[in-house]
N, C-alpha and C positions, 0 to 999 in steps of 0.2 A: 236129718242127714248130716254123718259126719265124715270130714276127711282130713287127710293130715299131708301139710305143707313140706314137712321133712325141714324146714327153718330156710327154704329157698322162695327168693321174691319173687320168681316168675309163677312157680307153682301156686304160691298162696294168690299172686292175682288171676290166676288161670281157674282157679278153684272160685274165689269169688265172683267173678265173670259169668261161671258156669251157673252160681246159685241166683245172681240177680237176671240175668237173660234167660237160662235155660230153664232152670226149676221154678221160676217165678217165688223166689224168697224173698219175704218181707225183710228182713233184717239178719246180719251176720255177725258173729261173735268172733272177734280176731284172737289171733294166738298171743303168746306170752314173750316175744322178744320184736324189737323195734322194725328190722327191715321188712318182714314178712308183714307185720302189721302196717307201715307204710304203705307197701304196695297193694293191701286189700283196702285201705281206707282212699286211695286213689281210685280204685275201682266204685266203691261206695259212691264217692261224690260225685263222678261220671255220670251215676246213676240216679242220681237225686236219691237215695235209700239209706236207712240208718244202718251204724255199724257200732258194735260194742267194742270197745278197747278195753281189755282186762288186766292186760301187762305191758304194752308197748309202752316204756314211759320216756321217750324221745321228746325233747322240747321242738322239733321238728312238727310233729305232730300236733301240738298246742298252740304253736305260734305260725311258721312259716304255710303249713299245709292245713292250716284247720278249716273246717267247714260244717255248716249248721248240721248235717248228717253224722257227724262225727260225736259219739259220746264216749268220753275217756271216764271208765268207772273208777280204775285204779288210780293210785298217786302220779302225782306229774313231778318233772325236775323241774318245771317253769315254777312251781307254788314252792 
């Protein structure tokens, strides 16, 4: 399933919510910027499901909002 959040946090969260809750998806791959990625990782953490972050590079995701289900594949501003 592919969806476009148009770089909108609310839409990104709704897509992640629909994937985990309605589509029974096991893992989501987040988009390329930080704001939608933060919205999607919040939903993933809420559901206890993994999410692969491939472009969102905010330190908030790696520190304040980190969770065991968040896999940050790309670089990190914390490193």
